C-alpha positions in Angstrom: 0.2 0.0 0.1 1.4 3.4 -0.9 1.4 6.0 1.8 -1.1 8.0 0.6 -3.3 5.1 0.6 -2.0 3.8 4.2 -2.8 7.6 5.5 -6.3 7.5 4.2 -7.0 3.8 5.1 -5.7 3.9 9.0 -8.6 4.3 11.3 -8.3 3.8 15.4 -9.2 0.1 16.1 -11.2 -0.4 19.4 -12.5 -4.0 18.8 -10.2 -6.8 18.4 -9.9 -10.5 17.8 -8.3 -11.6 21.1 -7.9 -15.3 19.7 -4.7 -14.2 17.6 -1.4 -13.3 19.5 0.4 -10.4 17.5 3.8 -12.0 17.0 7.0 -10.5 18.6 8.5 -9.7 14.9 5.3 -7.7 14.3 5.7 -5.6 17.5 9.4 -5.2 17.0 8.7 -3.8 13.3 6.2 -1.1 15.3 8.4 -0.4 17.7 11.1 0.1 15.0 8.9 2.3 13.3 8.5 4.7 16.1 12.6 4.1 16.9 12.9 6.0 13.4 10.4 8.5 13.8 11.8 12.4 13.9 13.2 14.1 17.0 13.9 17.4 17.8 17.9 17.9 17.6 17.9 14.1 16.9 17.7 13.7 20.6 16.1 10.1 20.2 14.5 10.4 24.0 11.4 8.3 23.4 11.2 5.2 25.5 8.6 2.7 24.7 7.2 0.0 27.2 5.7 -2.9 25.3 3.3 -4.3 27.8 1.7 -8.2 27.1 1.3 -9.3 30.7 -2.1 -9.8 31.3 -2.1 -8.3 35.1 0.1 -5.0 34.0 -2.4 -4.4 31.3 -5.2 -4.7 33.5 -3.7 -2.2 36.4 -2.6 0.2 33.4 -6.2 0.0 31.9 -7.7 0.4 35.6 -5.6 3.4 36.2 -6.5 5.0 32.7 -10.2 4.6 33.4 -10.0 6.2 36.7 -8.1 9.2 35.3 -10.6 9.6 32.4 -13.7 9.0 34.6 -15.0 6.0 32.6 -16.2 2.9 33.9 -15.1 0.9 31.1 -11.5 -0.8 29.8 -9.8 2.3 28.2 -7.7 -0.2 26.3 -10.8 -2.3 24.9 -9.2 -5.6 25.6 -6.5 -5.0 23.1 -3.3 -7.9 23.3 -0.8 -5.2 23.5 -0.3 -1.6 24.8 2.7 0.2 24.5 3.4 3.5 26.6 5.1 5.7 24.7 7.1 8.3 26.9 10.0 11.0 26.1 12.6 12.7 28.0 11.4 15.7 30.2 12.1 18.9 28.0 10.4 21.2 25.5 9.7 18.8 22.8 8.9 15.4 24.8 5.3 15.6 23.8 5.9 16.5 19.7 8.7 13.7 19.4 6.6 11.1 21.5 3.6 12.2 19.0 5.8 11.7 15.7 6.7 7.9 17.5 3.3 7.3 17.9 1.9 8.2 14.3 4.7 6.0 12.9 3.6 3.1 14.8 0.0 3.6 14.2 0.7 3.7 10.3 3.2 0.8 10.6 0.7 -1.2 12.5 -1.7 -0.6 9.8 0.4 -1.5 7.1 1.2 -4.9 9.1 -2.5 -5.7 9.0 -3.1 -4.8 12.6 -5.6 -2.5 14.4 -4.3 0.2 16.7 -5.5 3.1 18.8 -3.6 6.1 20.0 -4.9 6.1 23.9 -4.4 9.2 25.9 -3.7 10.1 29.6 -0.2 8.3 29.7 1.0 11.7 31.3 -0.9 11.1 34.5 -0.9 7.5 34.1 3.2 7.0 34.7 3.0 9.5 37.9 0.7 7.0 39.6 2.5 5.1 42.4 1.0 1.6 41.0 2.4 2.3 37.7 5.5 4.2 38.9 6.5 0.8 41.1 6.0 -1.5 37.7 8.1 0.7 35.4 10.7 1.1 38.3 10.8 -2.5 38.6 12.0 -2.2 34.9 14.7 0.3 35.7 12.3 3.3 34.4 12.8 6.2 36.4 9.2 8.2 35.7 10.7 11.4 37.0 13.0 11.7 34.2 10.2 11.2 31.6 6.9 12.8 30.5 4.2 10.3 29.6 2.6 10.8 25.7 0.3 8.2 25.0 -0.5 4.6 24.8 -0.7 2.7 21.3 -3.0 -0.5 21.6 -2.4 -3.1 19.1 -3.9 -6.2 18.1 -5.8 -8.0 14.9 -9.0 -6.0 14.2 -12.1 -7.7 15.1 -13.7 -9.4 11.8 -16.8 -7.9 12.4 -15.3 -4.3 13.3 -17.3 -1.5 11.4 -14.9 1.2 9.9 -16.5 4.5 9.4 -15.3 6.6 6.3 -13.4 9.3 7.4 -15.5 13.0 6.6 -13.0 15.8 5.7 -14.2 18.7 7.4 -13.8 21.9 4.8 -11.8 24.6 5.3 -8.9 23.7 6.8 -6.1 24.6 4.7 -4.9 28.2 3.9 -2.2 28.4 0.9 -0.4 32.0 1.1 1.5 32.5 -2.2 
């Protein structure tokens, strides 16, 4: 699929076929796409935490839902959650956002469903999550949470709406 087609085809996925596991090979390709995203001054300060563990995913989902004040799983039962964070600084959100977009497009190209889930900034400051991350030598005080990328194979009966582009969003100055 060309980039033009890929950019037009990609949609957020919130319904997953959990009977199919996502291979490490595909996860690594998606993370690699994030690693190749541009960063300000080429600082490469974006860090990815790939979460496959069911218990850790459940804790993340609970915390994320509490922050959002929703009463459902904000990760939609996705088999994989990738926490994207960046070294604190003026470019953290921009650098992390570029990485997330690369990952979302890569997932689509590989036949996976994905969605950007917010609240990582607040999430990594919650003591329960800090404790989990610190167990893996991630000092959350060094990072700003940018977002979560959820991944999995899309449910077969998933409805994908056509994107409606709002008018008057481009100005050309010649």
